[in-house]
C-alpha positions as CSV (number, residue, x, y, z in Angstrom):
1,M,-52.8,-178.2,-7.1
2,D,-54.0,-178.8,-10.7
3,Q,-57.7,-179.5,-10.4
4,E,-57.9,-181.5,-13.6
5,R,-55.2,-183.8,-12.6
6,L,-56.7,-184.2,-9.1
7,S,-60.0,-185.0,-10.7
8,F,-58.5,-187.6,-13.1
9,L,-56.8,-189.3,-10.2
10,A,-60.0,-189.2,-8.1
11,L,-61.9,-190.7,-11.0
12,H,-59.3,-193.5,-11.3
13,Q,-59.9,-194.5,-7.7
14,I,-63.6,-195.2,-8.1
15,T,-64.5,-198.9,-7.9
16,G,-65.8,-200.1,-11.2
17,V,-64.4,-197.2,-13.3
18,G,-61.7,-198.7,-15.4
19,D,-59.3,-197.1,-17.9
20,K,-61.7,-197.4,-20.9
21,L,-64.6,-196.0,-19.0
22,I,-62.6,-193.1,-17.7
23,K,-61.7,-192.1,-21.3
24,Q,-65.3,-192.5,-22.3
25,L,-66.5,-190.3,-19.4
26,I,-64.0,-187.6,-20.2
27,S,-65.0,-187.8,-23.9
28,Y,-68.6,-187.3,-23.0
29,C,-68.2,-184.6,-20.3
30,G,-65.2,-182.7,-21.8
31,S,-62.8,-183.1,-18.9
32,A,-62.2,-185.1,-15.7
33,D,-63.2,-182.1,-13.6
34,R,-66.5,-181.7,-15.4
35,V,-67.3,-185.4,-14.9
36,F,-67.8,-184.6,-11.2
37,K,-70.0,-181.6,-12.1
38,T,-72.2,-183.4,-14.6
39,P,-75.8,-184.0,-13.5
40,K,-76.9,-187.6,-12.7
41,G,-79.2,-187.8,-15.7
42,K,-76.5,-187.0,-18.2
43,L,-74.0,-189.4,-16.6
44,L,-76.5,-192.2,-16.8
45,K,-76.6,-191.7,-20.6
46,V,-72.9,-192.6,-20.8
47,P,-72.6,-196.2,-22.0
48,G,-71.4,-198.5,-19.2
49,V,-72.3,-196.1,-16.4
50,G,-75.0,-197.3,-13.9
51,E,-76.6,-196.0,-10.7
52,V,-73.8,-197.3,-8.4
53,T,-71.1,-195.6,-10.5
54,V,-72.9,-192.3,-10.7
55,A,-73.5,-192.3,-6.9
56,A,-69.8,-192.9,-6.3
57,I,-68.9,-190.1,-8.7
58,L,-71.3,-187.5,-7.3
59,E,-70.3,-188.4,-3.7
60,G,-66.7,-187.2,-4.5
61,R,-65.2,-189.2,-1.7
62,S,-62.3,-190.3,-3.9
63,F,-60.8,-186.8,-3.8
64,E,-59.5,-187.3,-0.4
65,F,-57.6,-190.4,-1.5
66,A,-56.3,-188.5,-4.6
67,E,-54.9,-185.7,-2.5
68,K,-53.1,-188.1,-0.3
69,E,-51.8,-190.0,-3.4
70,I,-50.4,-186.8,-4.9
71,A,-48.7,-185.9,-1.5
72,K,-47.1,-189.3,-1.4
73,A,-45.8,-188.9,-5.0
74,E,-44.3,-185.5,-4.2
75,K,-42.6,-186.9,-1.0
76,T,-41.1,-189.9,-2.8
77,G,-40.1,-188.2,-6.0
78,T,-42.6,-190.2,-8.0
79,E,-44.1,-188.8,-11.2
80,I,-47.8,-189.5,-11.8
81,I,-48.2,-189.5,-15.6
82,F,-51.7,-189.2,-17.2
83,Y,-52.5,-190.6,-20.6
84,L,-53.0,-187.1,-22.0
85,D,-49.5,-185.9,-20.8
86,K,-46.7,-185.5,-23.4
87,K,-44.5,-187.7,-21.2
88,Y,-46.9,-190.6,-21.5
89,P,-45.4,-193.5,-23.5
90,L,-46.3,-193.1,-27.1
91,R,-46.1,-196.9,-27.6
92,L,-49.0,-197.2,-25.1
93,K,-51.0,-194.3,-26.4
94,H,-53.1,-196.3,-28.8
95,V,-53.4,-199.6,-27.0
96,D,-57.0,-200.0,-26.1
97,D,-56.5,-201.3,-22.6
98,A,-53.5,-199.1,-21.8
99,P,-53.5,-197.7,-18.2
100,G,-54.8,-194.2,-17.9
101,I,-52.3,-193.4,-15.1
102,L,-48.7,-194.5,-14.6
103,Y,-46.4,-194.0,-11.6
104,Y,-42.8,-193.5,-12.6
105,Q,-39.4,-193.1,-10.9
106,G,-36.2,-192.9,-12.9
107,N,-34.2,-191.0,-15.4
108,A,-34.9,-192.9,-18.6
109,S,-37.1,-191.5,-21.3
110,L,-40.4,-193.4,-21.7
111,N,-40.2,-192.6,-25.4
112,P,-36.8,-193.8,-26.5
113,L,-35.9,-194.6,-30.1
114,K,-35.7,-198.4,-29.5
115,T,-37.1,-200.6,-26.8
116,V,-36.7,-204.4,-26.2
117,G,-38.7,-206.4,-23.7
118,I,-37.0,-209.5,-22.2
119,V,-39.2,-212.0,-20.3
120,G,-38.9,-215.6,-19.2
121,T,-39.3,-218.1,-16.5
122,R,-38.8,-217.3,-12.8
123,K,-36.7,-220.6,-12.6
124,A,-34.0,-219.6,-15.0
125,T,-31.5,-222.3,-15.9
126,P,-27.7,-221.6,-16.5
127,Y,-28.5,-221.8,-20.2
128,G,-31.2,-219.2,-19.9
129,K,-28.9,-216.8,-17.9
130,E,-26.2,-217.3,-20.5
131,M,-28.6,-216.5,-23.3
132,V,-29.6,-213.3,-21.5
133,E,-26.0,-212.3,-21.1
134,Q,-25.3,-212.9,-24.8
135,L,-28.5,-211.1,-25.8
136,I,-27.8,-208.0,-23.8
137,H,-24.1,-207.8,-24.9
138,E,-25.2,-208.0,-28.6
139,L,-27.8,-205.3,-28.1
140,I,-25.2,-202.7,-26.9
141,P,-24.6,-201.1,-30.4
142,H,-28.3,-200.4,-30.6
143,Q,-28.6,-198.8,-27.1
144,P,-32.2,-199.8,-26.6
145,L,-34.2,-199.4,-23.4
146,I,-34.5,-202.9,-21.9
147,I,-37.9,-203.6,-20.3
148,S,-38.8,-206.4,-18.0
149,G,-40.8,-207.2,-14.9
150,L,-38.3,-207.2,-12.0
151,A,-39.3,-210.8,-11.2
152,Y,-37.1,-213.7,-10.2
153,G,-35.2,-215.6,-12.9
154,I,-34.9,-214.2,-16.5
155,D,-36.4,-210.8,-15.6
156,I,-34.0,-209.8,-12.9
157,H,-31.0,-211.2,-14.8
158,A,-32.0,-209.0,-17.8
159,H,-32.1,-205.9,-15.5
160,K,-28.7,-206.8,-13.9
161,Q,-27.0,-207.4,-17.2
162,S,-28.4,-204.2,-18.6
163,L,-26.9,-202.3,-15.6
164,K,-23.6,-204.1,-16.1
165,N,-23.5,-203.2,-19.8
166,N,-24.6,-199.5,-19.3
167,L,-28.0,-200.0,-21.0
168,Q,-31.0,-198.2,-19.5
169,T,-33.6,-200.6,-18.1
170,I,-37.1,-200.2,-16.7
171,G,-38.9,-202.6,-14.4
172,V,-42.6,-202.7,-14.7
173,M,-44.1,-203.7,-11.4
174,G,-47.3,-205.5,-10.3
175,S,-47.4,-203.6,-7.0
176,G,-47.3,-200.0,-5.8
177,M,-44.2,-197.9,-6.3
178,D,-43.4,-198.2,-2.5
179,V,-43.7,-202.0,-2.6
180,I,-40.7,-203.6,-4.2
181,Y,-41.4,-207.2,-5.0
182,P,-39.6,-209.4,-4.5
183,A,-37.9,-207.5,-1.7
184,T,-34.6,-209.2,-2.4
185,H,-34.5,-207.2,-5.7
186,R,-34.6,-203.8,-3.8
187,E,-30.9,-203.1,-4.3
188,T,-31.1,-203.7,-8.1
189,A,-34.3,-201.6,-8.2
190,Q,-32.4,-198.7,-6.5
191,K,-29.6,-198.9,-9.1
192,M,-32.2,-198.9,-11.9
193,L,-33.4,-195.5,-10.7
194,E,-30.1,-194.1,-11.8
195,Q,-29.9,-196.0,-15.1
196,G,-33.5,-196.5,-16.2
197,G,-36.4,-196.6,-13.8
198,L,-39.4,-198.3,-12.2
199,L,-43.0,-198.1,-13.6
200,T,-46.4,-199.2,-12.3
201,E,-50.0,-198.4,-12.8
202,N,-50.9,-199.3,-9.2
203,C,-51.4,-196.7,-6.5
204,F,-49.1,-196.5,-3.4
205,G,-49.4,-199.4,-1.0
206,T,-50.8,-201.9,-3.6
207,K,-49.6,-205.4,-2.7
208,P,-48.2,-207.8,-5.4
209,D,-51.4,-209.9,-5.6
210,A,-51.6,-212.5,-8.4
211,H,-54.1,-210.6,-10.5
212,H,-51.8,-207.6,-10.9
213,F,-49.2,-209.5,-12.9
214,P,-51.2,-210.3,-16.1
215,A,-52.1,-206.6,-16.1
216,R,-48.4,-205.7,-15.6
217,N,-47.6,-208.0,-18.6
218,R,-49.7,-205.9,-21.0
219,I,-47.7,-202.8,-20.1
220,I,-44.4,-204.7,-20.9
221,A,-45.9,-205.9,-24.2
222,G,-47.1,-202.4,-25.1
223,L,-43.9,-200.6,-24.3
224,C,-41.6,-202.8,-26.4
225,D,-40.8,-202.7,-30.1
226,A,-39.6,-206.3,-29.9
227,L,-40.3,-208.8,-27.2
228,I,-37.8,-211.6,-26.6
229,V,-38.8,-214.7,-24.6
230,V,-35.7,-216.4,-23.3
231,E,-37.0,-219.4,-21.4
232,A,-40.5,-220.4,-20.6
233,A,-42.5,-223.4,-19.6
234,E,-45.5,-224.4,-21.7
235,K,-47.7,-222.2,-19.5
236,G,-46.9,-219.1,-17.6
237,G,-46.5,-215.3,-17.5
238,A,-43.9,-215.1,-20.3
239,L,-46.3,-216.8,-22.7
240,I,-49.1,-214.5,-21.6
241,T,-46.9,-211.5,-22.4
242,A,-46.0,-213.0,-25.8
243,E,-49.7,-213.5,-26.6
244,I,-50.5,-209.9,-25.6
245,A,-47.6,-208.6,-27.7
246,N,-48.8,-210.5,-30.7
247,S,-52.3,-209.0,-30.2
248,Y,-50.6,-205.5,-30.2
249,N,-48.9,-206.4,-33.5
250,K,-45.5,-206.3,-31.8
251,D,-42.6,-208.4,-33.1
252,V,-42.1,-211.4,-30.8
253,F,-38.9,-213.5,-30.7
254,A,-38.1,-216.7,-28.8
255,I,-34.8,-218.3,-28.1
256,P,-35.0,-222.1,-28.9
257,G,-34.0,-224.6,-26.2
258,S,-33.3,-228.3,-25.9
259,L,-36.1,-230.7,-26.6
260,G,-37.6,-232.3,-23.5
261,E,-36.4,-229.4,-21.2
262,T,-39.3,-228.0,-19.2
263,Y,-38.3,-224.4,-19.6
264,S,-37.7,-224.7,-23.3
265,E,-41.2,-226.0,-24.1
266,G,-42.8,-222.6,-24.2
267,C,-40.2,-221.0,-26.5
268,N,-40.1,-224.0,-28.9
269,K,-43.9,-223.9,-29.0
270,L,-44.0,-220.2,-29.8
271,I,-41.6,-220.8,-32.7
272,K,-43.4,-224.0,-33.9
273,T,-46.8,-222.2,-34.0
274,N,-45.5,-219.1,-35.7
275,K,-46.2,-216.9,-32.7
276,A,-42.6,-215.9,-32.4
277,N,-39.6,-215.4,-34.7
278,L,-36.6,-217.6,-34.1
279,Y,-33.9,-215.8,-32.2
280,T,-30.3,-217.2,-32.5
281,S,-28.4,-213.9,-32.5
282,V,-28.9,-210.2,-32.8
283,K,-28.8,-210.5,-36.6
284,D,-32.2,-212.1,-36.4
285,L,-33.6,-209.0,-34.6
286,E,-31.8,-206.6,-36.9
287,Y,-33.2,-208.3,-40.0
288,I,-36.8,-208.4,-38.8
289,M,-36.8,-204.9,-37.2
290,N,-34.7,-203.3,-39.9
291,W,-32.2,-202.2,-37.2
292,S,-29.0,-201.7,-39.2
293,V,-25.9,-201.2,-37.0
294,E,-24.3,-199.2,-39.8
295,N,-27.3,-196.9,-39.7
296,Q,-27.1,-196.2,-36.0
297,E,-25.2,-192.9,-36.2
298,F,-27.4,-191.7,-39.0
299,Q,-30.5,-192.5,-36.9
300,K,-29.1,-190.5,-34.0
301,K,-28.4,-187.5,-36.2
302,K,-31.9,-187.7,-37.5
303,S,-33.3,-187.9,-34.0
304,H,-31.3,-185.0,-32.7
305,A,-32.0,-182.9,-35.8
306,L,-35.8,-183.2,-35.1
307,D,-37.0,-181.7,-31.8
308,L,-39.8,-184.3,-31.1
309,E,-41.2,-182.0,-28.3
310,A,-42.3,-179.7,-31.1
311,F,-44.7,-182.3,-32.4
312,D,-48.0,-183.7,-31.1
313,P,-47.7,-187.2,-29.5
314,E,-49.3,-189.0,-32.5
315,E,-46.9,-187.1,-34.9
316,Q,-44.0,-188.2,-32.6
317,M,-45.0,-191.8,-32.9
318,V,-45.0,-191.7,-36.7
319,I,-41.7,-189.9,-36.8
320,Q,-40.1,-192.4,-34.4
321,V,-41.3,-195.4,-36.5
322,L,-39.7,-193.8,-39.6
323,Q,-36.5,-193.0,-37.7
324,Q,-36.1,-196.7,-37.0
325,K,-36.0,-197.6,-40.7
326,D,-33.2,-197.1,-43.2
327,I,-35.7,-197.7,-46.1
328,P,-39.1,-196.1,-46.8
329,A,-42.1,-197.6,-45.0
330,M,-45.3,-198.7,-46.6
331,I,-48.5,-197.1,-45.2
332,D,-49.7,-200.6,-44.1
333,E,-46.6,-201.1,-42.0
334,L,-47.1,-197.6,-40.4
335,T,-50.6,-198.5,-39.6
336,I,-49.5,-201.7,-37.8
337,R,-46.5,-200.0,-36.0
338,T,-48.5,-197.1,-34.7
339,S,-51.9,-198.8,-34.1
340,L,-53.5,-195.7,-35.6
341,S,-56.6,-196.0,-37.8
342,P,-55.9,-195.6,-41.6
343,G,-57.9,-192.4,-41.7
344,K,-56.0,-190.9,-38.7
345,L,-52.7,-192.0,-40.1
346,A,-53.4,-190.5,-43.5
347,S,-54.2,-187.1,-41.9
348,L,-51.0,-187.2,-39.8
349,L,-48.9,-188.1,-42.8
350,L,-50.3,-185.2,-44.7
351,Q,-49.7,-182.8,-41.8
352,L,-46.1,-184.0,-41.5
353,E,-45.6,-183.6,-45.2
354,F,-46.8,-180.0,-45.1
355,K,-44.3,-179.4,-42.3
356,G,-41.5,-180.7,-44.4
357,V,-40.7,-183.5,-42.0
358,I,-41.6,-186.5,-44.3
359,K,-41.9,-187.1,-48.0
360,S,-44.3,-189.4,-49.9
361,L,-42.9,-191.7,-52.5
362,P,-44.5,-193.8,-55.3
363,G,-46.2,-197.0,-54.1
364,K,-47.7,-195.4,-50.9
365,L,-44.2,-195.3,-49.3
366,F,-43.1,-192.7,-46.8
367,A,-39.7,-191.6,-45.5
368,L,-38.2,-188.8,-43.4
369,S,-37.1,-185.8,-45.5
370,K,-33.3,-185.6,-45.7
């Protein structure tokens, strides 16, 4: 058993040690394994670490839990993906509050060329369902990975329509991998394992308690290139996801609804307050995202021509952003799209230019080399 991975998982199970503090501890100590071998005095110098946390680390009791968790993962065919792994979603890599660990079952890549999040009310109306069907059908030429939350209403309809139209779809859960919620969606969840997958940050056995869902929403927001709100009341999970997506500099869209309708209020408000782009058809998405249908085959050829596995995760992220565009990208746009610091991005662009992967153009523009 890989000691470093076991140590990371054990660290993750210590009460009061969140994702940010884990990354900080590893940064100070050098590795997850060394965190447990670092003297008390040095651990107490790490910002945010107090006596209680140090005592829990040095006791090492969480290793027993970690060993059991890994055994459950192996038994159920679940991958435990750590934030330093190559398979970890690049779109989450630079989100400050991204989970340090993800549990994953499925066959879809977590780093596809295009991703679309679809969220909305749990009390979907016939209009909302019709809009989801139209939306999914119009997205077929782009072959994006569809991401939603497996919940009642808009979420499950998005998953079902994705399966029907042969699009891969991933459900982000607010429970453990072994706790499908709601249970009535188990059959759909099983089908998704063959045409997408299931993803969660929660350990096995975690119940779908209310506080897990806002946390789940940040993963949906972080994973998508574009988030589309189909129906939403004035308050609710869909609007929380939209707020988070905006804070991550993601492109948010909302489908307008009839005035006075409860489950149109949220979408109309997002549009009115400029927190979402108006979505009337896929052409709106294509225009904002620079997703040209005519450019689809060219994008695929560029993607296949470059073996992304040969590049570091951060380099992959820059390449993927440029692959999505049929025109050169400004450095400011790359900074927003990748969430990288200007200094880090400049260094990566220089490295990729030396490797012959990209070219710099006048006006601080960058494009993939032909």
